N, C-alpha and C positions, 0 to 999 in steps of 0.2 A: 504494498498499500503506500502511496507515493500523495504528496500535496499537492497544492495548483502549481506550484514552483519548482517540482519533481523531487524535492525532498523527499528521502525514506524514511516512513513512521513507523512499517512494522515490516516483516520479514520473516519466513518460516522455512527454511531450506530442507527439512526433516523429510518432505515426498519428491521424487523423481521427476522429472519434467514431463513424462508420459502422464501425468495423472491431471484429471479435467480439473478446472480450475473450480468450479461450484463444489465438487466433492470435498477437496480441500479447504475451502470454506466455511462447509458444514462442518467439518470437524477441527476448526479453528480456534484457538482459545479468543482473538480480536471478535468473533460472532458472538460468542458466549458472553464478552462483555460488552459488547454495541445491544443485545437482547435486553440485559439487566439495568441499563439505563433508563429511565423514566423522561427526561428533559434532553434532547441532543442539539447542538449549537452548529453542528453540522452535519453533512450525508456523505457516503461513499458512492462514487461514480461506477458502475458497473457495465459491459457490453452486455450482449441480448444472450451471453452464456447462463447469465446468472439470475436468479429468482427477485421479481420483485419484493421487497422488504419497508419497513418503515423507514429504516437508517442506510438502505441500500437503493439509490434510484437507477432503474436502466433504459434502453431506448422504448420509444412511443411507436410502436409501429403503425405503419401508414398513416403517419400524423400529416395533416395539410401542408403543403409547402410554404404557406404563410404565415404558419403558426408560431405564437413565442417558444 
């Protein structure tokens, strides 16, 4: 996980590179910490391989081109 200016905030090197990102995230201590937070000041951005969560924003499929 990195910040908007590409500073590394969290890394877990315990899984091999062929493991699916969503699988790793489901078993990650960071996810557990995010689920225990009741007030979030920020969100994590994920690609379409992730499941939408209150703390994890994913792309909106088929969004109109002129939408914000």
